[in-house]
Z-matrix of the N, CA and C atoms (Angstrom, degrees):
N
C 1 1.490
C 2 1.525 1 109.43
N 3 1.327 2 116.16 1 122.19
C 4 1.464 3 122.27 2 -178.67
C 5 1.550 4 107.79 3 -74.07
N 6 1.336 5 116.37 4 129.90
C 7 1.457 6 121.71 5 179.47
C 8 1.515 7 110.33 6 -98.46
N 9 1.330 8 115.52 7 121.31
C 10 1.455 9 121.14 8 -178.13
C 11 1.506 10 111.79 9 -97.47
N 12 1.324 11 115.68 10 139.55
C 13 1.450 12 122.18 11 167.65
C 14 1.522 13 107.54 12 -113.65
N 15 1.306 14 116.34 13 113.64
C 16 1.492 15 120.56 14 -175.99
C 17 1.518 16 109.18 15 -101.58
N 18 1.346 17 114.71 16 127.04
C 19 1.468 18 121.78 17 179.33
C 20 1.501 19 108.66 18 -108.19
N 21 1.321 20 117.37 19 129.76
C 22 1.464 21 120.82 20 -173.38
C 23 1.518 22 109.38 21 -152.02
N 24 1.338 23 114.04 22 147.76
C 25 1.489 24 118.56 23 -176.48
C 26 1.520 25 112.89 24 -106.76
N 27 1.329 26 118.36 25 -18.91
C 28 1.443 27 119.56 26 -170.50
C 29 1.510 28 115.52 27 -128.42
N 30 1.325 29 116.70 28 -130.84
C 31 1.470 30 121.71 29 -173.50
C 32 1.513 31 114.53 30 -69.57
N 33 1.335 32 117.85 31 -26.89
C 34 1.453 33 117.85 32 175.28
C 35 1.525 34 115.22 33 85.76
N 36 1.330 35 118.45 34 32.15
C 37 1.473 36 117.60 35 179.39
C 38 1.508 37 111.32 36 -67.26
N 39 1.325 38 118.27 37 -36.52
C 40 1.471 39 119.33 38 176.17
C 41 1.524 40 110.60 39 -68.13
N 42 1.317 41 117.70 40 -35.81
C 43 1.443 42 120.76 41 175.37
C 44 1.523 43 108.55 42 -60.36
N 45 1.312 44 116.78 43 -44.96
C 46 1.476 45 121.21 44 179.36
C 47 1.516 46 111.04 45 -59.64
N 48 1.302 47 116.37 46 -41.57
C 49 1.484 48 121.49 47 176.62
C 50 1.515 49 110.87 48 -58.02
N 51 1.349 50 118.41 49 -40.45
C 52 1.431 51 122.63 50 177.87
C 53 1.532 52 109.98 51 -66.50
N 54 1.329 53 116.17 52 -47.65
C 55 1.457 54 120.47 53 -179.99
C 56 1.490 55 111.95 54 -58.62
N 57 1.370 56 116.47 55 -44.31
C 58 1.460 57 120.02 56 178.09
C 59 1.478 58 111.59 57 -63.00
N 60 1.344 59 117.47 58 -40.03
C 61 1.466 60 120.17 59 177.46
C 62 1.507 61 113.43 60 -61.78
N 63 1.325 62 115.76 61 -39.27
C 64 1.455 63 119.08 62 176.11
C 65 1.531 64 110.35 63 -67.25
N 66 1.298 65 118.08 64 -45.05
C 67 1.437 66 123.20 65 -178.64
C 68 1.549 67 111.87 66 -59.15
N 69 1.354 68 114.49 67 -37.50
C 70 1.478 69 119.80 68 -176.33
C 71 1.515 70 112.01 69 -97.63
N 72 1.356 71 117.27 70 13.62
C 73 1.453 72 122.37 71 175.03
C 74 1.506 73 114.23 72 62.78
N 75 1.365 74 115.68 73 20.57
C 76 1.464 75 117.94 74 168.67
C 77 1.552 76 110.16 75 -70.95
N 78 1.321 77 114.56 76 -37.68
C 79 1.440 78 121.20 77 167.02
C 80 1.515 79 107.23 78 -102.27
N 81 1.342 80 116.98 79 113.67
C 82 1.479 81 120.43 80 -171.97
C 83 1.557 82 112.72 81 -102.76
N 84 1.316 83 118.00 82 -24.40
C 85 1.473 84 119.07 83 -172.98
C 86 1.506 85 112.20 84 -122.80
N 87 1.354 86 116.44 85 31.39
C 88 1.457 87 120.33 86 175.19
C 89 1.539 88 108.19 87 -147.88
N 90 1.319 89 115.71 88 154.94
C 91 1.445 90 121.08 89 179.57
C 92 1.535 91 108.48 90 -145.55
N 93 1.336 92 115.36 91 149.97
C 94 1.477 93 119.44 92 175.98
C 95 1.508 94 107.47 93 -80.68
N 96 1.323 95 115.32 94 119.29
C 97 1.451 96 118.50 95 -178.68
C 98 1.531 97 113.44 96 -108.53
N 99 1.338 98 115.93 97 -9.01
C 100 1.481 99 119.71 98 -178.28
C 101 1.511 100 109.00 99 -161.77
N 102 1.316 101 115.78 100 139.49
C 103 1.472 102 121.81 101 171.73
C 104 1.533 103 107.65 102 -124.70
N 105 1.346 104 115.93 103 129.15
C 106 1.472 105 121.54 104 178.17
C 107 1.487 106 107.08 105 -122.68
N 108 1.327 107 116.07 106 136.77
C 109 1.460 108 121.39 107 170.69
C 110 1.543 109 110.71 108 -128.81
N 111 1.291 110 114.85 109 148.90
C 112 1.481 111 120.66 110 175.05
C 113 1.541 112 108.78 111 -87.38
N 114 1.312 113 116.86 112 -1.01
C 115 1.461 114 120.48 113 -175.75
C 116 1.543 115 109.72 114 -125.82
N 117 1.345 116 114.36 115 114.98
C 118 1.453 117 119.46 116 -175.44
C 119 1.538 118 112.03 117 -61.70
N 120 1.318 119 116.94 118 -24.77
C 121 1.469 120 119.81 119 -178.58
C 122 1.535 121 113.66 120 -93.03
N 123 1.303 122 118.14 121 7.86
C 124 1.461 123 121.15 122 -177.01
C 125 1.518 124 109.69 123 -66.74
N 126 1.331 125 116.75 124 130.47
C 127 1.473 126 121.29 125 179.55
C 128 1.540 127 109.76 126 -68.09
N 129 1.343 128 117.23 127 -20.11
C 130 1.447 129 120.96 128 178.80
C 131 1.551 130 110.64 129 -57.12
N 132 1.361 131 117.44 130 -33.09
C 133 1.459 132 121.41 131 178.30
C 134 1.523 133 110.43 132 -64.61
N 135 1.331 134 116.21 133 -36.95
C 136 1.478 135 119.57 134 176.86
C 137 1.508 136 111.00 135 -67.57
N 138 1.319 137 116.99 136 -42.23
C 139 1.465 138 120.61 137 179.32
C 140 1.522 139 108.74 138 -58.11
N 141 1.328 140 118.45 139 -41.84
C 142 1.439 141 121.44 140 179.58
C 143 1.552 142 111.79 141 -65.09
N 144 1.349 143 115.04 142 -45.61
C 145 1.470 144 117.46 143 178.28
C 146 1.511 145 113.88 144 -61.40
N 147 1.352 146 114.83 145 -34.64
C 148 1.485 147 119.08 146 176.75
C 149 1.494 148 113.29 147 -64.99
N 150 1.328 149 116.54 148 -18.55
C 151 1.480 150 122.52 149 179.00
C 152 1.522 151 109.77 150 -105.61
N 153 1.336 152 117.53 151 10.65
C 154 1.474 153 122.06 152 -178.34
C 155 1.528 154 113.13 153 56.65
N 156 1.334 155 114.19 154 39.80
C 157 1.432 156 121.99 155 179.10
C 158 1.546 157 107.65 156 -107.85
N 159 1.324 158 117.30 157 133.24
C 160 1.493 159 120.00 158 177.91
C 161 1.516 160 110.29 159 -53.82
N 162 1.318 161 115.43 160 129.89
C 163 1.463 162 121.34 161 -176.91
C 164 1.507 163 108.59 162 -129.76
N 165 1.351 164 117.79 163 125.30
C 166 1.447 165 123.21 164 -173.69
C 167 1.512 166 110.72 165 -130.15
N 168 1.342 167 116.78 166 138.32
C 169 1.456 168 120.04 167 170.37
C 170 1.506 169 108.48 168 -101.96
N 171 1.306 170 115.23 169 122.03
C 172 1.502 171 121.61 170 174.34
C 173 1.514 172 105.66 171 -123.26
N 174 1.311 173 115.40 172 102.40
C 175 1.467 174 120.78 173 -174.18
C 176 1.547 175 109.46 174 -107.97
N 177 1.315 176 115.71 175 140.35
C 178 1.470 177 118.89 176 176.81
C 179 1.515 178 112.91 177 -61.90
N 180 1.332 179 116.11 178 -21.36
C 181 1.446 180 119.89 179 179.84
C 182 1.528 181 112.53 180 -64.73
N 183 1.311 182 114.63 181 -20.93
C 184 1.475 183 120.04 182 -176.56
C 185 1.545 184 113.69 183 -93.75
N 186 1.330 185 116.47 184 9.48
C 187 1.448 186 119.91 185 -178.03
C 188 1.520 187 109.46 186 -129.40
N 189 1.315 188 115.75 187 153.74
C 190 1.429 189 120.17 188 -178.16
C 191 1.499 190 114.57 189 -71.40
N 192 1.333 191 115.39 190 -26.62
C 193 1.478 192 118.81 191 178.76
C 194 1.525 193 109.58 192 -152.96
N 195 1.331 194 115.27 193 171.82
C 196 1.480 195 119.38 194 -176.99
C 197 1.532 196 112.04 195 -68.04
N 198 1.319 197 116.86 196 -32.48
C 199 1.457 198 119.02 197 179.89
C 200 1.517 199 111.68 198 -60.81
N 201 1.330 200 116.94 199 -42.55
C 202 1.474 201 122.26 200 179.39
C 203 1.530 202 109.13 201 -64.51
N 204 1.341 203 116.25 202 -40.82
C 205 1.471 204 122.09 203 179.06
C 206 1.544 205 108.82 204 -61.59
N 207 1.311 206 115.63 205 -49.35
C 208 1.465 207 120.35 206 -178.75
C 209 1.525 208 111.31 207 -61.04
N 210 1.332 209 116.10 208 -42.43
C 211 1.445 210 121.48 209 179.14
C 212 1.556 211 109.89 210 -60.88
N 213 1.303 212 115.49 211 -42.06
C 214 1.482 213 119.25 212 -179.09
C 215 1.563 214 111.23 213 -64.36
N 216 1.360 215 114.42 214 -39.25
C 217 1.461 216 118.72 215 176.88
C 218 1.532 217 110.31 216 -61.95
N 219 1.312 218 116.92 217 -49.35
C 220 1.489 219 121.04 218 179.53
C 221 1.508 220 110.44 219 -60.30
N 222 1.320 221 117.16 220 -45.75
C 223 1.471 222 119.18 221 -177.71
C 224 1.511 223 110.68 222 -61.32
N 225 1.306 224 117.67 223 -38.37
C 226 1.487 225 119.43 224 179.57
C 227 1.518 226 111.22 225 -66.55
N 228 1.309 227 118.28 226 -40.76
C 229 1.442 228 122.44 227 179.82
C 230 1.562 229 109.58 228 -64.77
N 231 1.331 230 116.58 229 -44.04
C 232 1.413 231 120.61 230 -177.22
C 233 1.530 232 111.75 231 -72.19
N 234 1.327 233 115.76 232 -38.00
C 235 1.452 234 119.74 233 178.58
C 236 1.527 235 111.84 234 -61.22
N 237 1.335 236 115.48 235 -34.46
C 238 1.474 237 120.06 236 179.70
C 239 1.522 238 111.81 237 -89.83
N 240 1.334 239 117.86 238 5.37
C 241 1.494 240 120.67 239 177.27
C 242 1.510 241 112.65 240 54.77
N 243 1.331 242 115.20 241 46.97
C 244 1.465 243 120.69 242 177.69
C 245 1.532 244 109.83 243 -73.39
N 246 1.376 245 116.14 244 135.07
C 247 1.434 246 121.80 245 178.90
C 248 1.525 247 112.97 246 -92.12
N 249 1.346 248 115.52 247 -38.84
C 250 1.461 249 120.60 248 -177.79
C 251 1.510 250 108.27 249 -134.18
N 252 1.344 251 116.18 250 127.83
C 253 1.471 252 122.12 251 178.90
C 254 1.544 253 107.47 252 -94.73
N 255 1.317 254 116.83 253 126.60
C 256 1.430 255 122.27 254 -179.38
C 257 1.548 256 109.50 255 -114.60
N 258 1.332 257 117.13 256 116.40
C 259 1.446 258 122.94 257 177.01
C 260 1.525 259 106.91 258 -88.92
N 261 1.300 260 116.90 259 108.25
C 262 1.476 261 121.43 260 -174.37
C 263 1.535 262 107.43 261 -119.22
N 264 1.338 263 115.29 262 72.02
C 265 1.448 264 119.68 263 -176.38
C 266 1.502 265 111.56 264 81.42
N 267 1.309 266 116.48 265 42.03
C 268 1.478 267 122.25 266 178.93
C 269 1.498 268 108.28 267 -97.52
N 270 1.321 269 115.80 268 111.10
C 271 1.471 270 120.95 269 -172.09
C 272 1.506 271 113.29 270 -93.05
N 273 1.354 272 114.48 271 41.16
C 274 1.483 273 120.98 272 177.78
C 275 1.536 274 104.74 273 -131.39
N 276 1.326 275 116.53 274 133.19
C 277 1.457 276 121.53 275 176.67
C 278 1.513 277 109.42 276 -65.24
N 279 1.321 278 115.07 277 129.13
C 280 1.475 279 120.34 278 177.97
C 281 1.541 280 108.51 279 -76.83
N 282 1.307 281 116.45 280 125.81
C 283 1.464 282 119.09 281 -175.20
C 284 1.530 283 112.27 282 -77.93
N 285 1.350 284 116.02 283 161.44
C 286 1.464 285 119.68 284 -179.84
C 287 1.540 286 112.51 285 -55.98
N 288 1.336 287 119.47 286 -35.88
C 289 1.453 288 119.08 287 -177.53
C 290 1.521 289 113.05 288 -60.35
N 291 1.352 290 117.23 289 -33.62
C 292 1.445 291 121.49 290 177.61
C 293 1.529 292 111.70 291 -76.78
N 294 1.377 293 113.83 292 -43.87
C 295 1.463 294 117.35 293 177.78
C 296 1.539 295 111.22 294 -59.45
N 297 1.315 296 117.73 295 -40.04
C 298 1.455 297 121.25 296 -179.48
C 299 1.557 298 110.05 297 -70.21
N 300 1.321 299 117.02 298 -32.25
C 301 1.465 300 119.58 299 178.65
C 302 1.527 301 113.16 300 -72.53
N 303 1.327 302 116.23 301 -24.37
C 304 1.441 303 121.37 302 -177.52
C 305 1.537 304 110.75 303 -129.64
N 306 1.323 305 119.17 304 65.72
C 307 1.459 306 120.26 305 -178.29
C 308 1.510 307 112.12 306 -65.16
N 309 1.287 308 117.84 307 124.39
C 310 1.479 309 124.65 308 -176.59
C 311 1.549 310 111.04 309 52.99
N 312 1.315 311 114.97 310 32.43
C 313 1.459 312 121.19 311 176.29
C 314 1.532 313 111.50 312 -129.43
N 315 1.347 314 114.88 313 19.80
C 316 1.470 315 121.27 314 173.03
C 317 1.519 316 105.97 315 -128.43
N 318 1.369 317 115.53 316 128.05
C 319 1.441 318 118.45 317 177.65
C 320 1.511 319 108.61 318 -124.00
N 321 1.325 320 114.40 319 154.69
C 322 1.443 321 122.07 320 -178.39
C 323 1.529 322 109.47 321 -132.86
N 324 1.364 323 115.62 322 147.36
C 325 1.487 324 120.71 323 172.45
C 326 1.507 325 106.32 324 -107.00
N 327 1.357 326 114.84 325 127.08
C 328 1.451 327 120.35 326 179.90
C 329 1.541 328 109.34 327 -120.27
N 330 1.308 329 120.31 328 135.28
C 331 1.446 330 121.71 329 -174.02
C 332 1.527 331 117.20 330 -84.38
N 333 1.352 332 115.55 331 45.47
C 334 1.449 333 119.40 332 172.87
C 335 1.529 334 106.70 333 -156.93
N 336 1.322 335 116.26 334 174.50
C 337 1.463 336 120.68 335 176.72
C 338 1.537 337 107.13 336 -91.30
N 339 1.304 338 115.52 337 91.45
C 340 1.463 339 120.76 338 177.63
C 341 1.548 340 108.93 339 -53.40
N 342 1.357 341 120.14 340 135.11
C 343 1.454 342 125.37 341 17.64
C 344 1.512 343 116.36 342 -95.08
N 345 1.335 344 118.61 343 15.84
C 346 1.476 345 120.44 344 177.43
C 347 1.549 346 109.94 345 -83.36
N 348 1.315 347 114.33 346 141.95
C 349 1.486 348 122.07 347 171.31
C 350 1.525 349 110.76 348 52.72
N 351 1.330 350 114.96 349 52.21
C 352 1.480 351 119.40 350 178.36
C 353 1.544 352 107.55 351 -141.15
N 354 1.309 353 115.19 352 178.73
C 355 1.430 354 120.15 353 -179.30
C 356 1.513 355 113.39 354 92.88
N 357 1.311 356 117.37 355 -168.76
C 358 1.462 357 121.57 356 -175.05
C 359 1.524 358 110.76 357 -58.71
N 360 1.327 359 115.15 358 130.71
C 361 1.454 360 121.46 359 177.34
C 362 1.525 361 116.25 360 91.14
N 363 1.349 362 116.10 361 -13.17
C 364 1.435 363 120.53 362 179.13
C 365 1.501 364 110.29 363 -100.37
N 366 1.323 365 115.94 364 97.92
C 367 1.449 366 123.64 365 174.60
C 368 1.514 367 111.14 366 -152.82
N 369 1.317 368 115.42 367 156.95
C 370 1.486 369 120.49 368 178.32
C 371 1.536 370 110.70 369 55.64
N 372 1.318 371 113.84 370 -138.97
C 373 1.456 372 119.87 371 -177.46
C 374 1.559 373 113.17 372 -64.79
N 375 1.294 374 115.94 373 -21.07
C 376 1.477 375 117.43 374 -178.83
C 377 1.536 376 111.79 375 -61.98
N 378 1.310 377 115.54 376 -32.01
C 379 1.478 378 119.20 377 177.86
C 380 1.517 379 109.92 378 -63.16
N 381 1.314 380 116.42 379 -47.67
C 382 1.465 381 122.14 380 -177.28
C 383 1.523 382 112.27 381 -70.18
N 384 1.319 383 115.20 382 -33.63
C 385 1.481 384 117.37 383 173.67
C 386 1.502 385 111.34 384 -64.81
N 387 1.330 386 116.21 385 -37.84
C 388 1.465 387 119.98 386 178.24
C 389 1.540 388 111.24 387 -66.14
N 390 1.306 389 117.29 388 -40.44
C 391 1.429 390 122.44 389 177.19
C 392 1.535 391 111.58 390 -59.83
N 393 1.309 392 115.85 391 -47.52
C 394 1.476 393 120.90 392 -178.35
C 395 1.524 394 110.60 393 -69.73
N 396 1.306 395 117.55 394 -38.87
C 397 1.507 396 120.91 395 -179.80
C 398 1.543 397 108.89 396 -64.01
N 399 1.294 398 116.72 397 -35.49
C 400 1.480 399 120.34 398 -177.09
C 401 1.523 400 111.00 399 -81.34
N 402 1.323 401 117.24 400 -21.77
C 403 1.453 402 120.65 401 178.05
C 404 1.526 403 115.06 402 76.26
N 405 1.347 404 115.42 403 27.61
C 406 1.458 405 118.45 404 176.89
C 407 1.538 406 109.76 405 -69.64
N 408 1.304 407 115.84 406 156.85
C 409 1.482 408 120.08 407 -175.10
C 410 1.536 409 110.92 408 -99.88
N 411 1.333 410 117.60 409 -19.91
C 412 1.436 411 121.42 410 -178.88
C 413 1.532 412 110.50 411 -133.95
N 414 1.313 413 118.08 412 130.13
C 415 1.462 414 121.98 413 173.77
C 416 1.503 415 107.28 414 -125.04
N 417 1.312 416 119.30 415 -149.14
C 418 1.453 417 119.92 416 179.68
C 419 1.508 418 112.32 417 156.29
N 420 1.344 419 116.68 418 -150.90
C 421 1.418 420 121.59 419 -179.64
C 422 1.543 421 108.64 420 -145.50
N 423 1.351 422 114.43 421 156.77
C 424 1.445 423 121.68 422 -177.78
C 425 1.539 424 110.48 423 -135.31
N 426 1.329 425 115.76 424 134.41
C 427 1.461 426 119.44 425 167.81
C 428 1.527 427 107.49 426 -105.83
N 429 1.329 428 115.62 427 128.23
C 430 1.478 429 120.35 428 -177.20
C 431 1.511 430 111.44 429 -140.63
N 432 1.302 431 114.89 430 156.13
C 433 1.452 432 118.68 431 170.56
C 434 1.512 433 110.02 432 -71.96
N 435 1.292 434 115.43 433 151.71
C 436 1.488 435 122.38 434 -179.20
C 437 1.483 436 109.29 435 -96.19
N 438 1.328 437 116.69 436 128.37
C 439 1.470 438 122.80 437 173.67
C 440 1.551 439 109.49 438 -120.71
N 441 1.279 440 116.68 439 -160.67
C 442 1.474 441 119.20 440 -177.33
C 443 1.504 442 114.87 441 -72.00
N 444 1.319 443 118.18 442 -15.70
C 445 1.456 444 121.47 443 179.48
C 446 1.500 445 112.36 444 -91.26
N 447 1.353 446 115.24 445 -169.92
C 448 1.445 447 121.24 446 179.16
C 449 1.542 448 109.23 447 -108.45
N 450 1.308 449 117.38 448 107.01
C 451 1.481 450 122.75 449 -178.98
C 452 1.515 451 110.66 450 64.66
N 453 1.308 452 117.37 451 32.67
C 454 1.476 453 120.50 452 -176.32
C 455 1.538 454 113.87 453 -113.28
N 456 1.337 455 116.88 454 0.49
C 457 1.451 456 119.18 455 -178.06
C 458 1.561 457 113.19 456 -75.98
N 459 1.315 458 116.77 457 166.62
C 460 1.475 459 121.56 458 -178.28
C 461 1.548 460 111.77 459 -54.37
N 462 1.342 461 114.75 460 134.75
C 463 1.446 462 121.47 461 -177.04
C 464 1.542 463 109.57 462 -82.02
N 465 1.313 464 117.73 463 130.77
C 466 1.454 465 123.37 464 -179.14
C 467 1.546 466 109.44 465 -97.76
N 468 1.284 467 118.62 466 -56.29
C 469 1.472 468 122.97 467 -179.66
C 470 1.518 469 109.03 468 -140.86
N 471 1.356 470 113.46 469 150.42
C 472 1.474 471 120.40 470 172.21
C 473 1.546 472 107.87 471 -139.28
N 474 1.319 473 115.52 472 151.15
C 475 1.491 474 121.94 473 175.72
C 476 1.500 475 107.76 474 -141.09
N 477 1.322 476 116.05 475 131.03
C 478 1.448 477 122.51 476 -178.56
C 479 1.540 478 110.95 477 -86.00
N 480 1.315 479 115.31 478 149.74
C 481 1.480 480 123.56 479 175.50
C 482 1.507 481 108.93 480 -137.66
N 483 1.293 482 117.04 481 129.87
C 484 1.471 483 120.25 482 -179.80
C 485 1.538 484 111.70 483 -72.34
N 486 1.323 485 115.52 484 143.45
C 487 1.449 486 122.06 485 174.50
C 488 1.522 487 106.00 486 -92.33
N 489 1.321 488 116.02 487 129.95
C 490 1.457 489 120.07 488 -175.74
C 491 1.539 490 111.44 489 -104.09
N 492 1.283 491 116.01 490 151.45
C 493 1.492 492 121.59 491 175.14
C 494 1.489 493 109.57 492 -59.22
N 495 1.333 494 115.03 493 131.27
C 496 1.468 495 120.07 494 -179.81
C 497 1.507 496 115.07 495 87.77
N 498 1.343 497 117.10 496 2.95
C 499 1.465 498 118.72 497 178.81
C 500 1.540 499 110.39 498 -63.33
N 501 1.294 500 115.40 499 142.10
C 502 1.436 501 123.45 500 167.58
C 503 1.521 502 107.79 501 -104.62
N 504 1.324 503 119.52 502 162.87
C 505 1.469 504 118.02 503 178.66
C 506 1.520 505 113.04 504 -57.00
N 507 1.313 506 117.37 505 -35.79
C 508 1.464 507 122.10 506 -179.41
C 509 1.514 508 110.51 507 -68.99
N 510 1.322 509 118.26 508 -42.29
C 511 1.479 510 122.54 509 -179.81
C 512 1.527 511 107.88 510 -66.83
N 513 1.301 512 117.97 511 -45.43
C 514 1.443 513 120.72 512 -179.06
C 515 1.530 514 111.95 513 -66.21
N 516 1.294 515 116.68 514 -39.10
C 517 1.449 516 120.86 515 175.63
C 518 1.542 517 111.94 516 -56.27
N 519 1.308 518 116.36 517 -45.59
C 520 1.432 519 121.22 518 -179.02
C 521 1.534 520 111.74 519 -65.69
N 522 1.341 521 116.52 520 -40.82
C 523 1.447 522 119.79 521 -179.72
C 524 1.541 523 111.02 522 -65.83
N 525 1.347 524 116.35 523 -40.88
C 526 1.439 525 120.35 524 179.76
C 527 1.557 526 110.92 525 -64.89
N 528 1.327 527 114.54 526 -36.49
C 529 1.479 528 117.95 527 177.18
C 530 1.537 529 110.19 528 -66.31
N 531 1.328 530 116.51 529 -48.85
C 532 1.469 531 120.05 530 -175.15
C 533 1.496 532 112.98 531 -68.93
N 534 1.345 533 117.32 532 -42.27
C 535 1.437 534 120.20 533 -174.37
C 536 1.545 535 115.66 534 -89.25
N 537 1.327 536 115.29 535 -18.45
C 538 1.472 537 118.70 536 -175.89
C 539 1.496 538 114.38 537 -128.06
N 540 1.342 539 118.16 538 -61.62
C 541 1.451 540 120.29 539 -172.63
C 542 1.510 541 113.33 540 -57.86
N 543 1.340 542 115.60 541 -48.70
C 544 1.464 543 118.44 542 -176.31
C 545 1.492 544 114.50 543 -71.21
N 546 1.311 545 115.79 544 -7.31
C 547 1.459 546 119.85 545 177.88
C 548 1.509 547 112.31 546 -98.99
N 549 1.365 548 117.03 547 -47.03
C 550 1.462 549 118.39 548 -169.99
C 551 1.533 550 110.17 549 -84.45
N 552 1.312 551 120.75 550 -23.87
C 553 1.479 552 119.64 551 178.53
C 554 1.520 553 109.48 552 -66.74
N 555 1.335 554 121.26 553 -51.66
C 556 1.461 555 119.22 554 176.45
C 557 1.531 556 112.52 555 -59.39
N 558 1.359 557 116.24 556 -37.38
C 559 1.447 558 120.41 557 -179.40
C 560 1.533 559 110.40 558 -62.41
N 561 1.308 560 116.59 559 -44.15
C 562 1.455 561 121.28 560 -179.66
C 563 1.515 562 110.84 561 -62.87
N 564 1.320 563 116.75 562 -42.81
C 565 1.456 564 121.09 563 178.26
C 566 1.505 565 111.47 564 -60.03
N 567 1.306 566 115.68 565 -42.77
C 568 1.471 567 121.14 566 -179.08
C 569 1.540 568 110.15 567 -66.37
N 570 1.316 569 117.07 568 -40.87
C 571 1.471 570 119.64 569 175.40
C 572 1.510 571 112.83 570 -60.21
N 573 1.317 572 116.51 571 -46.09
C 574 1.463 573 121.28 572 178.92
C 575 1.525 574 111.36 573 -64.56
N 576 1.309 575 116.11 574 -41.91
C 577 1.479 576 120.63 575 -178.51
C 578 1.526 577 111.58 576 -64.65
N 579 1.343 578 115.48 577 -25.00
C 580 1.482 579 120.79 578 179.21
C 581 1.546 580 112.55 579 -99.73
N 582 1.317 581 115.31 580 17.31
C 583 1.503 582 120.93 581 177.69
C 584 1.503 583 112.44 582 55.18
N 585 1.327 584 117.55 583 39.57
C 586 1.457 585 120.53 584 -179.48
C 587 1.517 586 112.33 585 -103.87
N 588 1.329 587 117.78 586 4.13
C 589 1.444 588 122.05 587 -177.21
C 590 1.524 589 110.40 588 -118.25
N 591 1.332 590 114.90 589 126.45
C 592 1.476 591 120.01 590 176.82
C 593 1.544 592 107.07 591 -129.21
N 594 1.300 593 114.07 592 146.24
C 595 1.447 594 119.62 593 172.46
C 596 1.516 595 109.06 594 -106.15
N 597 1.328 596 116.19 595 118.87
C 598 1.481 597 123.39 596 -175.09
C 599 1.565 598 107.39 597 -127.98
N 600 1.302 599 116.08 598 116.88
C 601 1.462 600 120.90 599 179.26
C 602 1.540 601 112.09 600 55.41
N 603 1.326 602 114.30 601 40.22
C 604 1.467 603 120.38 602 176.55
C 605 1.517 604 115.53 603 78.46
N 606 1.357 605 115.90 604 5.19
C 607 1.495 606 118.20 605 178.78
C 608 1.531 607 108.69 606 -124.37
N 609 1.300 608 114.77 607 152.33
C 610 1.467 609 120.61 608 -178.43
C 611 1.528 610 110.76 609 -87.46
N 612 1.275 611 116.02 610 133.07
C 613 1.472 612 122.68 611 169.49
C 614 1.517 613 108.88 612 -113.89
N 615 1.333 614 115.12 613 131.79
C 616 1.435 615 120.26 614 179.97
C 617 1.524 616 108.12 615 -113.15
N 618 1.334 617 115.95 616 124.40
C 619 1.464 618 120.01 617 176.84
C 620 1.514 619 109.26 618 -86.10
N 621 1.315 620 117.68 619 137.88
C 622 1.446 621 122.19 620 -178.35
C 623 1.523 622 112.47 621 -102.71
């Protein structure tokens, strides 16, 4: 059974999608074993507690410097024997020490079709504002492995979502979550848990 450590900063809707997928056997060979947030007020911590999952707040505010904060994050993941780290709306850059400790074992969900509207500065509503400002007709979401860059790791899954006339960033954000994020994140976890994902020459191959 693959043990997931889910890192999240806010409400935890993607965490809930994972929990629901486990409960309904969409994900059969993985379970959430730990939830970490950098925000003590994150509702994601309550979602975890409601499922009897260990939930921890590790905030940079509680450490003298970033290195101590990063070390505490890594220690918590390793102490709980996490196999796969899932960034589900985690608004903190993952440091090299964690990327190196979990090579191709950290995944992230990004609310656009990478390589569009990604990288530094593109997170949360800013992604959807960028989509609407540019006037693109199709957006979506991407699950990718995390490497040393920002949204630059190998792409695992993508799903397109149409942009509708009259969309606001908030409306578009919700549609992307419902139609793409909440579907492909559990799917990617299930693929990884069943050893169906390989990274070859920087690209993902999925065995069917």
